[in-house]
Each structure stands twice: as structure tokens, then as C-alpha cells.
NUKE-354728 format. One record per residue (C-alpha): x, y, z; chain. Coordinates in steps of 0.5 Angstrom, whole numbers. Layout:
N
<c1 X, c2 Y, c3 Z, c A>
...
END
This chain:
382
<c1 -47, c2 73, c3 -26, c A>
<c1 -48, c2 66, c3 -30, c A>
<c1 -44, c2 60, c3 -29, c A>
<c1 -40, c2 61, c3 -35, c A>
<c1 -38, c2 68, c3 -34, c A>
<c1 -36, c2 67, c3 -27, c A>
<c1 -28, c2 67, c3 -26, c A>
<c1 -25, c2 61, c3 -30, c A>
<c1 -24, c2 55, c3 -27, c A>
<c1 -17, c2 51, c3 -29, c A>
<c1 -18, c2 44, c3 -31, c A>
<c1 -11, c2 40, c3 -32, c A>
<c1 -11, c2 33, c3 -35, c A>
<c1 -5, c2 29, c3 -35, c A>
<c1 -3, c2 22, c3 -36, c A>
<c1 1, c2 20, c3 -30, c A>
<c1 -2, c2 23, c3 -23, c A>
<c1 4, c2 26, c3 -21, c A>
<c1 4, c2 30, c3 -26, c A>
<c1 -1, c2 35, c3 -24, c A>
<c1 3, c2 37, c3 -18, c A>
<c1 7, c2 42, c3 -22, c A>
<c1 1, c2 45, c3 -25, c A>
<c1 -2, c2 45, c3 -18, c A>
<c1 4, c2 49, c3 -15, c A>
<c1 3, c2 54, c3 -21, c A>
<c1 -4, c2 55, c3 -19, c A>
<c1 -2, c2 56, c3 -11, c A>
<c1 3, c2 61, c3 -13, c A>
<c1 -2, c2 65, c3 -18, c A>
<c1 -8, c2 65, c3 -12, c A>
<c1 -6, c2 70, c3 -7, c A>
<c1 -12, c2 68, c3 -2, c A>
<c1 -9, c2 62, c3 -1, c A>
<c1 -4, c2 64, c3 5, c A>
<c1 -9, c2 60, c3 9, c A>
<c1 -11, c2 53, c3 9, c A>
<c1 -14, c2 49, c3 3, c A>
<c1 -17, c2 42, c3 2, c A>
<c1 -17, c2 37, c3 -3, c A>
<c1 -23, c2 32, c3 -5, c A>
<c1 -19, c2 26, c3 -8, c A>
<c1 -23, c2 21, c3 -12, c A>
<c1 -19, c2 15, c3 -13, c A>
<c1 -18, c2 7, c3 -12, c A>
<c1 -12, c2 9, c3 -9, c A>
<c1 -10, c2 14, c3 -4, c A>
<c1 -4, c2 17, c3 -7, c A>
<c1 -1, c2 19, c3 0, c A>
<c1 5, c2 15, c3 0, c A>
<c1 12, c2 19, c3 3, c A>
<c1 17, c2 21, c3 -3, c A>
<c1 24, c2 18, c3 -3, c A>
<c1 27, c2 25, c3 -5, c A>
<c1 30, c2 30, c3 1, c A>
<c1 24, c2 33, c3 4, c A>
<c1 27, c2 40, c3 2, c A>
<c1 25, c2 39, c3 -5, c A>
<c1 18, c2 39, c3 -2, c A>
<c1 19, c2 47, c3 -1, c A>
<c1 23, c2 48, c3 -7, c A>
<c1 21, c2 43, c3 -12, c A>
<c1 24, c2 46, c3 -18, c A>
<c1 31, c2 46, c3 -15, c A>
<c1 37, c2 41, c3 -16, c A>
<c1 39, c2 41, c3 -9, c A>
<c1 46, c2 37, c3 -7, c A>
<c1 46, c2 34, c3 -13, c A>
<c1 39, c2 31, c3 -13, c A>
<c1 34, c2 32, c3 -18, c A>
<c1 28, c2 36, c3 -18, c A>
<c1 22, c2 34, c3 -14, c A>
<c1 18, c2 33, c3 -21, c A>
<c1 24, c2 29, c3 -23, c A>
<c1 25, c2 25, c3 -17, c A>
<c1 17, c2 23, c3 -17, c A>
<c1 19, c2 21, c3 -25, c A>
<c1 24, c2 16, c3 -23, c A>
<c1 21, c2 12, c3 -19, c A>
<c1 14, c2 7, c3 -21, c A>
<c1 12, c2 10, c3 -14, c A>
<c1 12, c2 17, c3 -16, c A>
<c1 5, c2 16, c3 -18, c A>
<c1 3, c2 15, c3 -10, c A>
<c1 7, c2 20, c3 -8, c A>
<c1 5, c2 27, c3 -10, c A>
<c1 0, c2 29, c3 -5, c A>
<c1 4, c2 29, c3 2, c A>
<c1 9, c2 35, c3 -1, c A>
<c1 3, c2 39, c3 -1, c A>
<c1 2, c2 38, c3 6, c A>
<c1 9, c2 39, c3 8, c A>
<c1 10, c2 45, c3 4, c A>
<c1 3, c2 48, c3 1, c A>
<c1 -2, c2 49, c3 7, c A>
<c1 -6, c2 43, c3 5, c A>
<c1 -9, c2 41, c3 12, c A>
<c1 -15, c2 37, c3 10, c A>
<c1 -16, c2 32, c3 5, c A>
<c1 -22, c2 27, c3 3, c A>
<c1 -20, c2 21, c3 0, c A>
<c1 -27, c2 19, c3 -4, c A>
<c1 -25, c2 11, c3 -5, c A>
<c1 -30, c2 7, c3 -9, c A>
<c1 -36, c2 4, c3 -6, c A>
<c1 -34, c2 -3, c3 -7, c A>
<c1 -27, c2 -5, c3 -7, c A>
<c1 -23, c2 -11, c3 -7, c A>
<c1 -17, c2 -8, c3 -3, c A>
<c1 -18, c2 -2, c3 1, c A>
<c1 -11, c2 1, c3 3, c A>
<c1 -13, c2 6, c3 9, c A>
<c1 -19, c2 5, c3 13, c A>
<c1 -25, c2 9, c3 13, c A>
<c1 -26, c2 15, c3 19, c A>
<c1 -23, c2 21, c3 21, c A>
<c1 -16, c2 21, c3 23, c A>
<c1 -11, c2 27, c3 25, c A>
<c1 -4, c2 25, c3 23, c A>
<c1 3, c2 29, c3 23, c A>
<c1 7, c2 30, c3 17, c A>
<c1 14, c2 33, c3 17, c A>
<c1 21, c2 31, c3 16, c A>
<c1 26, c2 26, c3 19, c A>
<c1 33, c2 25, c3 19, c A>
<c1 37, c2 19, c3 21, c A>
<c1 43, c2 23, c3 23, c A>
<c1 41, c2 30, c3 26, c A>
<c1 34, c2 31, c3 29, c A>
<c1 36, c2 37, c3 32, c A>
<c1 30, c2 42, c3 33, c A>
<c1 30, c2 47, c3 26, c A>
<c1 26, c2 53, c3 25, c A>
<c1 26, c2 53, c3 17, c A>
<c1 26, c2 49, c3 12, c A>
<c1 33, c2 51, c3 10, c A>
<c1 36, c2 49, c3 16, c A>
<c1 33, c2 41, c3 15, c A>
<c1 39, c2 36, c3 14, c A>
<c1 41, c2 34, c3 7, c A>
<c1 39, c2 27, c3 9, c A>
<c1 32, c2 29, c3 12, c A>
<c1 26, c2 25, c3 9, c A>
<c1 18, c2 26, c3 9, c A>
<c1 15, c2 22, c3 14, c A>
<c1 8, c2 21, c3 18, c A>
<c1 6, c2 20, c3 25, c A>
<c1 1, c2 15, c3 23, c A>
<c1 2, c2 7, c3 24, c A>
<c1 -2, c2 3, c3 19, c A>
<c1 0, c2 -2, c3 15, c A>
<c1 0, c2 3, c3 9, c A>
<c1 6, c2 7, c3 12, c A>
<c1 9, c2 1, c3 16, c A>
<c1 11, c2 -3, c3 10, c A>
<c1 16, c2 2, c3 8, c A>
<c1 18, c2 5, c3 14, c A>
<c1 15, c2 11, c3 14, c A>
<c1 12, c2 12, c3 21, c A>
<c1 16, c2 17, c3 26, c A>
<c1 13, c2 20, c3 32, c A>
<c1 18, c2 25, c3 33, c A>
<c1 18, c2 30, c3 27, c A>
<c1 22, c2 36, c3 24, c A>
<c1 17, c2 42, c3 22, c A>
<c1 11, c2 37, c3 23, c A>
<c1 4, c2 40, c3 19, c A>
<c1 -2, c2 37, c3 22, c A>
<c1 -7, c2 34, c3 17, c A>
<c1 -14, c2 32, c3 18, c A>
<c1 -16, c2 26, c3 13, c A>
<c1 -23, c2 23, c3 12, c A>
<c1 -23, c2 17, c3 8, c A>
<c1 -30, c2 15, c3 6, c A>
<c1 -34, c2 13, c3 0, c A>
<c1 -38, c2 19, c3 0, c A>
<c1 -36, c2 26, c3 1, c A>
<c1 -37, c2 31, c3 6, c A>
<c1 -39, c2 38, c3 3, c A>
<c1 -39, c2 41, c3 10, c A>
<c1 -32, c2 39, c3 12, c A>
<c1 -29, c2 42, c3 6, c A>
<c1 -25, c2 49, c3 6, c A>
<c1 -28, c2 55, c3 3, c A>
<c1 -22, c2 54, c3 -2, c A>
<c1 -21, c2 47, c3 -5, c A>
<c1 -18, c2 43, c3 -11, c A>
<c1 -22, c2 37, c3 -14, c A>
<c1 -18, c2 32, c3 -16, c A>
<c1 -21, c2 25, c3 -20, c A>
<c1 -17, c2 19, c3 -22, c A>
<c1 -20, c2 15, c3 -28, c A>
<c1 -19, c2 8, c3 -24, c A>
<c1 -24, c2 10, c3 -19, c A>
<c1 -29, c2 8, c3 -24, c A>
<c1 -25, c2 2, c3 -27, c A>
<c1 -19, c2 0, c3 -23, c A>
<c1 -14, c2 -6, c3 -25, c A>
<c1 -8, c2 -8, c3 -22, c A>
<c1 -3, c2 -8, c3 -27, c A>
<c1 1, c2 -13, c3 -23, c A>
<c1 -4, c2 -18, c3 -23, c A>
<c1 -5, c2 -23, c3 -29, c A>
<c1 -9, c2 -28, c3 -26, c A>
<c1 -16, c2 -25, c3 -24, c A>
<c1 -18, c2 -31, c3 -20, c A>
<c1 -11, c2 -32, c3 -16, c A>
<c1 -12, c2 -24, c3 -14, c A>
<c1 -19, c2 -25, c3 -12, c A>
<c1 -17, c2 -31, c3 -7, c A>
<c1 -11, c2 -28, c3 -5, c A>
<c1 -15, c2 -22, c3 -3, c A>
<c1 -19, c2 -26, c3 2, c A>
<c1 -13, c2 -28, c3 6, c A>
<c1 -12, c2 -25, c3 13, c A>
<c1 -6, c2 -21, c3 11, c A>
<c1 -10, c2 -18, c3 6, c A>
<c1 -15, c2 -17, c3 11, c A>
<c1 -11, c2 -14, c3 16, c A>
<c1 -8, c2 -9, c3 11, c A>
<c1 -13, c2 -4, c3 12, c A>
<c1 -15, c2 -5, c3 19, c A>
<c1 -12, c2 1, c3 24, c A>
<c1 -12, c2 -4, c3 30, c A>
<c1 -7, c2 -9, c3 26, c A>
<c1 -1, c2 -9, c3 30, c A>
<c1 2, c2 -15, c3 27, c A>
<c1 1, c2 -14, c3 19, c A>
<c1 9, c2 -14, c3 17, c A>
<c1 10, c2 -21, c3 21, c A>
<c1 3, c2 -23, c3 17, c A>
<c1 6, c2 -21, c3 11, c A>
<c1 13, c2 -24, c3 12, c A>
<c1 10, c2 -31, c3 14, c A>
<c1 5, c2 -31, c3 8, c A>
<c1 11, c2 -29, c3 3, c A>
<c1 16, c2 -34, c3 6, c A>
<c1 10, c2 -40, c3 5, c A>
<c1 9, c2 -37, c3 -2, c A>
<c1 16, c2 -38, c3 -4, c A>
<c1 16, c2 -45, c3 -1, c A>
<c1 10, c2 -46, c3 -6, c A>
<c1 14, c2 -43, c3 -12, c A>
<c1 20, c2 -47, c3 -10, c A>
<c1 16, c2 -54, c3 -9, c A>
<c1 9, c2 -53, c3 -12, c A>
<c1 8, c2 -61, c3 -12, c A>
<c1 9, c2 -60, c3 -4, c A>
<c1 2, c2 -62, c3 -1, c A>
<c1 6, c2 -60, c3 6, c A>
<c1 7, c2 -53, c3 3, c A>
<c1 0, c2 -53, c3 0, c A>
<c1 -3, c2 -54, c3 7, c A>
<c1 1, c2 -49, c3 11, c A>
<c1 -3, c2 -44, c3 7, c A>
<c1 -9, c2 -46, c3 11, c A>
<c1 -6, c2 -41, c3 17, c A>
<c1 -7, c2 -35, c3 12, c A>
<c1 -14, c2 -36, c3 11, c A>
<c1 -21, c2 -36, c3 15, c A>
<c1 -25, c2 -41, c3 10, c A>
<c1 -23, c2 -47, c3 9, c A>
<c1 -26, c2 -47, c3 2, c A>
<c1 -22, c2 -41, c3 0, c A>
<c1 -16, c2 -45, c3 1, c A>
<c1 -18, c2 -51, c3 -3, c A>
<c1 -20, c2 -47, c3 -9, c A>
<c1 -13, c2 -43, c3 -8, c A>
<c1 -10, c2 -50, c3 -8, c A>
<c1 -13, c2 -52, c3 -15, c A>
<c1 -12, c2 -46, c3 -18, c A>
<c1 -4, c2 -46, c3 -16, c A>
<c1 -4, c2 -54, c3 -19, c A>
<c1 -7, c2 -51, c3 -25, c A>
<c1 -2, c2 -46, c3 -26, c A>
<c1 3, c2 -52, c3 -26, c A>
<c1 -1, c2 -56, c3 -31, c A>
<c1 -1, c2 -50, c3 -36, c A>
<c1 6, c2 -49, c3 -35, c A>
<c1 5, c2 -42, c3 -32, c A>
<c1 9, c2 -38, c3 -27, c A>
<c1 6, c2 -36, c3 -20, c A>
<c1 8, c2 -29, c3 -18, c A>
<c1 14, c2 -28, c3 -14, c A>
<c1 12, c2 -22, c3 -10, c A>
<c1 6, c2 -22, c3 -7, c A>
<c1 6, c2 -15, c3 -4, c A>
<c1 3, c2 -11, c3 -11, c A>
<c1 -3, c2 -16, c3 -11, c A>
<c1 -4, c2 -16, c3 -3, c A>
<c1 -4, c2 -9, c3 -2, c A>
<c1 -7, c2 -6, c3 -9, c A>
<c1 -14, c2 -7, c3 -11, c A>
<c1 -16, c2 -10, c3 -17, c A>
<c1 -23, c2 -9, c3 -18, c A>
<c1 -24, c2 -10, c3 -25, c A>
<c1 -31, c2 -7, c3 -27, c A>
<c1 -37, c2 -8, c3 -32, c A>
<c1 -41, c2 -3, c3 -36, c A>
<c1 -47, c2 -3, c3 -30, c A>
<c1 -42, c2 -2, c3 -25, c A>
<c1 -38, c2 4, c3 -28, c A>
<c1 -45, c2 7, c3 -30, c A>
<c1 -47, c2 7, c3 -22, c A>
<c1 -40, c2 10, c3 -20, c A>
<c1 -41, c2 15, c3 -26, c A>
<c1 -48, c2 17, c3 -22, c A>
<c1 -45, c2 17, c3 -16, c A>
<c1 -39, c2 22, c3 -18, c A>
<c1 -44, c2 26, c3 -21, c A>
<c1 -49, c2 26, c3 -15, c A>
<c1 -44, c2 28, c3 -10, c A>
<c1 -40, c2 33, c3 -13, c A>
<c1 -40, c2 39, c3 -8, c A>
<c1 -44, c2 45, c3 -10, c A>
<c1 -38, c2 50, c3 -9, c A>
<c1 -34, c2 51, c3 -15, c A>
<c1 -27, c2 48, c3 -13, c A>
<c1 -21, c2 53, c3 -15, c A>
<c1 -18, c2 48, c3 -19, c A>
<c1 -20, c2 41, c3 -22, c A>
<c1 -15, c2 35, c3 -24, c A>
<c1 -16, c2 29, c3 -28, c A>
<c1 -11, c2 23, c3 -29, c A>
<c1 -12, c2 18, c3 -34, c A>
<c1 -7, c2 13, c3 -31, c A>
<c1 -8, c2 9, c3 -37, c A>
<c1 -1, c2 8, c3 -39, c A>
<c1 1, c2 5, c3 -32, c A>
<c1 -4, c2 0, c3 -33, c A>
<c1 -9, c2 2, c3 -27, c A>
<c1 -15, c2 5, c3 -32, c A>
<c1 -15, c2 0, c3 -38, c A>
<c1 -14, c2 3, c3 -45, c A>
<c1 -20, c2 0, c3 -47, c A>
<c1 -24, c2 5, c3 -43, c A>
<c1 -20, c2 11, c3 -42, c A>
<c1 -22, c2 15, c3 -47, c A>
<c1 -30, c2 14, c3 -46, c A>
<c1 -29, c2 15, c3 -38, c A>
<c1 -25, c2 21, c3 -39, c A>
<c1 -31, c2 24, c3 -44, c A>
<c1 -36, c2 22, c3 -39, c A>
<c1 -33, c2 25, c3 -33, c A>
<c1 -31, c2 32, c3 -37, c A>
<c1 -38, c2 32, c3 -39, c A>
<c1 -41, c2 31, c3 -32, c A>
<c1 -36, c2 37, c3 -29, c A>
<c1 -38, c2 41, c3 -35, c A>
<c1 -45, c2 41, c3 -33, c A>
<c1 -44, c2 42, c3 -26, c A>
<c1 -39, c2 48, c3 -26, c A>
<c1 -40, c2 51, c3 -33, c A>
<c1 -47, c2 49, c3 -36, c A>
<c1 -45, c2 53, c3 -42, c A>
<c1 -46, c2 49, c3 -49, c A>
<c1 -39, c2 51, c3 -52, c A>
<c1 -34, c2 46, c3 -52, c A>
<c1 -30, c2 45, c3 -46, c A>
<c1 -24, c2 51, c3 -46, c A>
<c1 -28, c2 55, c3 -51, c A>
<c1 -27, c2 63, c3 -50, c A>
<c1 -34, c2 63, c3 -47, c A>
<c1 -33, c2 57, c3 -43, c A>
<c1 -32, c2 57, c3 -35, c A>
<c1 -26, c2 52, c3 -36, c A>
<c1 -19, c2 54, c3 -37, c A>
<c1 -17, c2 47, c3 -40, c A>
<c1 -10, c2 44, c3 -40, c A>
<c1 -8, c2 37, c3 -43, c A>
<c1 -2, c2 35, c3 -41, c A>
<c1 -1, c2 28, c3 -44, c A>
<c1 0, c2 25, c3 -51, c A>
<c1 1, c2 29, c3 -56, c A>
<c1 0, c2 35, c3 -51, c A>
<c1 5, c2 33, c3 -46, c A>
<c1 9, c2 39, c3 -43, c A>
<c1 2, c2 44, c3 -44, c A>
<c1 2, c2 49, c3 -39, c A>
<c1 -3, c2 55, c3 -36, c A>
<c1 -1, c2 61, c3 -39, c A>
<c1 1, c2 67, c3 -34, c A>
END
């Protein structure tokens, strides 16, 4: 059997990353062998492992409106953070037990530390955490939480040691995938910002680069950092003072406590003073700058990352492939999105099909669904 005559591989292309979730749910229902655990190989500049804000019951019944709440998909659509909250519902309610987050080789801000980690993903209620046997017994106010105490979860108060219906998650964070660690059944997910990552909350690249050298930023991806929140609060307070009185040398000098290198402080003060001269406003909230990567890229770097992606794709075929463009949110620059998408699809097509027909054609191994732009709302047929 040639690659092109083997069973079809569903491939989903979406704009906003969380829109892949409904397609994955459909494919899981269709895949009868998936009664046991499966893996996700996640190539992305961001981990997308945040806890959703909606009731935990939604993870088990994503299409239902429960207790006057919207569906899971609507809830993710309704918040800007929904693009980072689509994976953990699969851990809690869909037997996803192994995740490999493949981060860029070089990044200005690493949101989770490299390494092997085991954590619990479950539900927690602020009013009633009596043991339950089924998701049907979960309290209405139970939310999804995790047991891993790192800044990524501490910032949103999402760490709980006692959880309802806990599910164990094996998480590997690495710039290189470990094929031997994947389950026999795995999904392959790619965000185009892996190849060219922009932070839409950043206007001044030089300012972002300097702030990423601060101690609070460096502590963010450090699993042994126990005082991250205090550092962030003090840094934000100092920053607020500078915004209120940018001419104050006293406030400027207080910034020295947040940097290890004196040269960084001197350069930062110069940048702030230039903002004042030019009449530019300084950003109010540092969290979106300090906790998110802003790498930019150039053609050489993008080519290197595409080569790295191609080189380390697993030999075994995934049971689905999802591709997120992430251009409307501003994480993948619109100027490179179409070219990047074509490069990535060509790599995947050559690796897992190899036919000379257009992707999605009758003789192609891929079953292609474009769920973005003019094709918004497209789904797989039964």
C-alpha cells in the first residue's frame, strides 16, 4: 500500500487556534480505537495550556449550554485568552494523557520550563469539593485547575493540589520532539507563529527586548521560582510610578532593582526618555509584554525553523493534523501567513502523502478542511 492509497489523514486549517477543538472532538468521536490514551505533538511559540474560565462540565459536554452558560466553544470564542485554553479540556475529558510542546529553538520569552513533568488536571469548586464519581456530579461552579505550581498557572490562580476527577498529564517541553515517547495514536498540531512569532501587545520592539531581560521575566519560565508574583507586582508598581512621573530620576533608578545588568537599565531609561520626547505613551500593563514571546524573525531564521520542523516530524502518521494561522490575533504577521502556510502544508504533504495531486484531491491521502476566511464554518462530513 502506497502512502497515497493509505487511510485518509484529516487536516484542519483554522484562523484562531481554539477553533480546532470542535473538529478534534468530532474526529475523536469517529475514531473508535481511541478508547485509551493518546498524545498531542504541539509545535507552537506558546504552550496553549491555560485553564478555561467556563465551568468544568463543559469539557465533557462541549456542545451543551449548561446552567445558563454558553457552550464550551462559545466560551472560548468570548474571551481573548480562549486561543490558549483549548488543550486542557481534552486532558480532562478526552483521554489526552501525553503532550509534547515543541517550542522554537530560540525564544525571547519561554512561558514554561524545558523538561519532563507530571501534573494533575482536574476540577475544583470554591464551594463544594466533596468526592464525585462522575462529571455529572460536578458542582455547577467547578472550574478546571491544575496541580503544577509554576508562574504560568500562578498568575491566574489556577493551582490547586486537591482536585475532583483528576487526570494525569505527562508533559514534555523541548525544542526537539521525542518520537519514541509518542503514543501509537497521536495528533499533530502546528501554529504558524512557531516560525515567526509576534506579540500583538508590543509596539516598541526595543522596549520589549529590554523588558524581557528583567528579573521578573527571567523568573517566569523558572520552575524553582517561588516569588514570581511578588516580583511582578513590585515591577508593575515601579512602572506605574514611571508612567505617572516619567521625569523623576528617583523612579528611574528604582528600575535598577529589577535588572542584573546595569547597561540594560541605562538603555531602558534612554528608551523611556525618548518616548517622552516623542510624545509616545508607555504601555500600562506589563503582563502581556513580560509573559509572552516577541521574537520577530527574518527570512533566514524562518527557513531554519521550517527545516527544523521538516527534519523532526515523526515517521509514524498522526491520526489528525491541525494548523492554526493565528494572523487575525496578530501572533503571525499577516505579511508572511500565506507563504508560511504553503510551506508547512508542502512539508506535511511530502512527508505523509507524497502524491503529485493537489492536497485534498481524490488521490491525495489528506482529507482537507479549511475553516477560516471564506470557508469559515466548514466541517468534516461523516
